[in-house]
C-alpha positions as CSV (number, residue, x, y, z in Angstrom):
1,M,104.8,114.2,158.6
2,K,104.5,112.4,154.8
3,N,101.1,112.9,154.8
4,F,100.8,116.6,155.9
5,I,103.5,117.5,153.5
6,L,101.4,115.5,150.8
7,L,98.1,117.7,151.3
8,I,99.8,120.9,151.5
9,T,101.0,119.9,147.7
10,F,97.6,118.7,146.9
11,Y,95.5,121.9,147.8
12,L,98.1,124.0,146.7
13,G,97.9,122.3,142.8
14,I,93.8,122.4,142.7
15,S,93.5,126.0,144.5
16,C,95.6,128.0,141.6
17,T,93.9,128.6,138.4
18,A,95.9,129.6,135.3
19,Q,95.2,133.5,134.3
20,Y,95.1,135.0,130.7
21,P,94.1,138.0,129.2
22,L,90.7,139.2,128.4
23,K,90.7,138.8,124.8
24,T,91.4,134.9,125.3
25,D,88.8,132.6,123.8
26,Y,87.2,131.5,126.9
27,T,86.5,127.9,125.2
28,E,90.1,127.7,124.5
29,I,91.0,127.6,128.2
30,P,90.6,124.7,130.7
31,N,87.8,124.7,133.4
32,N,88.0,127.2,136.5
33,S,90.8,129.3,134.4
34,Y,90.4,133.2,135.2
35,L,90.2,136.1,132.5
36,K,91.7,138.8,134.3
37,D,92.6,142.4,133.2
38,L,95.9,141.9,133.0
39,N,96.2,146.0,131.8
40,N,94.1,147.5,134.2
41,E,91.7,149.0,131.3
42,L,88.2,148.8,132.8
43,P,87.9,150.4,135.7
44,S,88.3,153.5,133.5
45,F,85.0,152.9,132.4
46,V,83.2,152.7,135.5
47,G,80.9,155.3,136.7
48,I,77.1,156.5,136.1
49,Y,76.8,158.4,132.5
50,K,73.4,160.5,131.4
51,A,71.8,161.0,128.1
52,N,68.7,162.6,126.6
53,Y,67.1,161.1,123.7
54,Q,64.1,161.4,122.4
55,N,62.5,162.5,125.1
56,Y,63.7,160.0,127.4
57,I,66.6,160.4,130.0
58,I,68.4,156.7,130.3
59,T,71.1,156.4,132.6
60,L,73.9,153.7,132.4
61,N,75.1,152.7,135.7
62,I,78.3,151.2,134.8
63,N,80.1,148.7,137.7
64,L,83.4,146.8,137.7
65,E,83.3,143.1,138.8
66,N,86.2,141.1,139.4
67,H,86.8,137.4,140.0
68,K,83.4,136.8,138.4
69,L,82.4,133.0,138.4
70,I,81.0,133.0,134.9
71,Y,79.1,129.6,134.5
72,G,79.7,128.1,130.2
73,L,78.8,125.5,127.9
74,L,81.7,124.0,127.8
75,N,83.5,124.8,131.1
76,N,83.5,127.1,134.1
77,Y,86.0,130.0,134.6
78,Y,86.4,133.6,136.3
79,N,86.2,136.8,134.8
80,D,86.7,140.7,135.1
81,L,83.9,142.2,133.6
82,I,82.0,145.2,133.6
83,N,78.3,145.3,134.7
84,I,75.9,147.4,133.7
85,D,72.3,148.3,134.7
86,Y,69.8,150.8,133.2
87,K,67.2,153.0,133.7
88,I,64.9,154.4,130.7
89,E,62.4,157.2,131.7
90,T,60.7,159.9,130.2
91,T,61.3,163.6,130.9
92,N,58.3,163.4,132.7
93,G,59.5,160.8,135.6
94,L,57.7,158.0,134.0
95,I,59.9,154.8,134.1
96,V,59.7,152.9,131.1
97,Y,62.2,149.8,131.7
98,N,64.9,149.3,134.8
99,T,67.4,147.2,135.1
100,Q,69.0,148.8,138.3
101,D,66.4,147.2,141.1
102,Q,67.0,143.6,141.8
103,Y,63.6,142.5,141.0
104,I,61.5,144.5,138.7
105,S,58.4,142.9,139.2
106,Q,57.5,138.8,138.6
107,T,57.1,138.9,134.8
108,Q,59.8,141.5,134.2
109,L,63.5,139.7,134.5
110,R,66.3,141.5,135.0
111,H,68.6,141.8,132.2
112,T,72.5,141.5,131.5
113,I,74.7,144.1,129.7
114,R,78.2,142.5,130.2
115,S,82.1,142.8,129.0
116,M,84.1,140.9,126.5
117,W,86.8,142.5,126.2
118,V,88.6,146.2,125.5
119,E,89.4,147.0,122.0
120,D,91.9,150.2,120.5
121,S,94.1,150.5,123.4
122,G,91.5,150.8,126.0
123,T,89.1,153.2,124.2
124,K,86.3,150.9,123.2
125,L,84.6,148.3,125.4
126,L,82.9,145.4,123.6
127,L,79.7,144.2,125.5
128,Y,77.2,141.3,125.0
129,Y,73.6,142.2,125.5
130,G,71.6,139.1,126.6
131,G,68.4,140.9,125.4
132,T,64.5,141.3,126.8
133,N,62.3,138.8,128.1
134,C,63.2,135.5,125.7
135,G,66.3,136.8,124.5
136,V,64.8,139.3,122.3
137,G,67.4,141.7,120.7
138,W,70.5,140.1,122.2
139,G,73.4,140.8,120.6
140,E,76.7,143.1,121.2
141,I,77.6,146.5,121.9
142,K,80.3,148.6,121.2
143,L,81.1,151.4,124.0
144,T,83.5,154.0,122.8
145,K,85.2,156.1,125.5
146,F,85.9,160.0,124.2
147,N,88.0,161.7,126.9
């Protein structure tokens, strides 16, 4: 019986992960921690958005992923986050760029835009863009919600 109780205690001890707010610095948390959307701010950004810009149609497909495992340089952690897939096409229907398909071609990789955290009382979403091939154009994006 002692072995059974010890086993349950050991299992519960290693399966629990600490939860931290989204804006916590991931380099400051223990391995396998969870950056959780404690204020439930991310779902309000989810949806499909279209814009016309200089004869191009841009479609953003914004999705929520909860408890996503992130492999970091210093540690691995779980994160609630927003992923954005996008498509850019001409007004004539010619697709210029598309990350909405898993495999675009053998030479063109799928690129990621993912959220880091929400700012200004839930009106701005700070995102990281991994860039195109070889990371060209990587950086941060701020998405502002007007209504």
